[in-house]
C-alpha positions as CSV (number, residue, x, y, z in Angstrom):
1,M,0.0,0.0,0.0
2,A,1.7,3.1,-1.2
3,I,0.9,6.5,0.4
4,H,2.0,9.5,-1.7
5,M,2.3,13.1,-0.8
6,D,0.8,16.0,-2.8
7,E,3.2,18.2,-4.6
8,R,3.0,21.1,-2.1
9,A,3.9,18.8,0.8
10,L,6.7,17.3,-1.2
11,V,8.2,20.8,-1.9
12,L,7.9,21.7,1.8
13,L,9.6,18.5,2.8
14,R,12.4,19.1,0.3
15,R,12.9,22.6,1.8
16,R,13.1,21.2,5.3
17,L,15.7,18.7,4.1
18,E,17.7,21.4,2.4
19,A,17.6,23.4,5.6
20,L,19.2,20.4,7.3
21,S,21.8,20.3,4.5
22,Y,20.3,17.2,2.9
23,T,20.4,17.9,-0.8
24,E,20.1,14.4,-2.2
25,H,17.3,13.5,-4.6
26,L,13.9,12.7,-3.0
27,D,11.3,10.8,-4.9
28,A,7.6,10.9,-4.1
29,A,7.4,7.3,-3.2
30,S,9.8,7.6,-0.3
31,A,8.6,11.0,0.8
32,P,6.2,9.8,3.5
33,L,8.9,7.8,5.2
34,V,11.4,10.6,4.9
35,A,8.9,13.0,6.4
36,R,8.3,10.8,9.4
37,L,12.1,10.4,9.9
38,V,12.6,14.2,9.7
39,D,9.9,14.7,12.3
40,D,11.5,12.1,14.5
41,L,14.9,13.7,14.1
42,I,13.6,17.1,15.0
43,R,11.6,15.8,18.0
44,T,14.7,13.9,19.2
45,T,16.9,16.9,18.8
46,D,14.5,19.1,20.7
47,S,14.3,16.4,23.5
48,Y,18.1,16.3,23.6
49,R,18.3,20.0,24.0
50,S,15.8,20.0,26.8
51,V,17.5,17.2,28.7
52,K,20.9,18.9,28.2
53,S,19.5,22.1,29.6
54,Q,18.0,20.3,32.6
55,A,21.3,18.5,33.2
56,S,23.2,21.8,33.2
57,K,20.7,23.3,35.7
58,Y,21.0,20.3,37.9
59,A,24.8,20.4,37.7
60,Q,24.7,24.0,38.9
61,E,22.3,23.1,41.8
62,V,24.7,20.3,42.8
63,A,27.7,22.6,42.7
64,S,25.8,25.1,44.9
65,F,24.8,22.4,47.3
66,N,28.4,21.0,47.5
67,T,29.6,24.6,48.3
68,K,27.1,24.8,51.1
69,V,28.0,21.4,52.5
70,S,31.7,22.2,52.4
71,T,31.0,25.5,54.3
72,L,28.9,23.7,56.9
73,T,31.5,20.9,57.3
74,R,34.3,23.5,58.0
75,R,32.1,25.2,60.5
76,C,31.2,21.9,62.3
77,R,34.9,21.0,62.5
78,G,35.6,24.4,64.1
79,W,32.8,23.8,66.6
80,L,34.0,20.3,67.4
81,F,37.5,21.7,68.0
82,L,36.1,24.3,70.4
83,V,34.0,21.7,72.3
84,C,36.9,19.3,72.7
85,V,39.4,21.9,74.0
C-alpha cells in the first residue's frame, strides 16, 4: 500500500531537508517515510536540548549544594574543636 504526498507537501519536505543540509534527490514514493524520519529527528533533537538544559541546571544546583555542604563541614569541624578543647 503506497501512500504518496501531494506536490506542495513534497516541496515543503524538500525545503526542510535542504535546511538540514540534505540535498540528495527525494522521490515521491519515499517522501512519506522521509517526512516521518525528519519529524522524529527534529523531535529527538528538541528532546536532547531539553535534557541537556536540565542536566546543566542540575549540575549548577549540585555545585551550589556542594559549596554549602563544604562550608557547613568546615564550621562543624571548628565547633567540634572548640568543644573538645
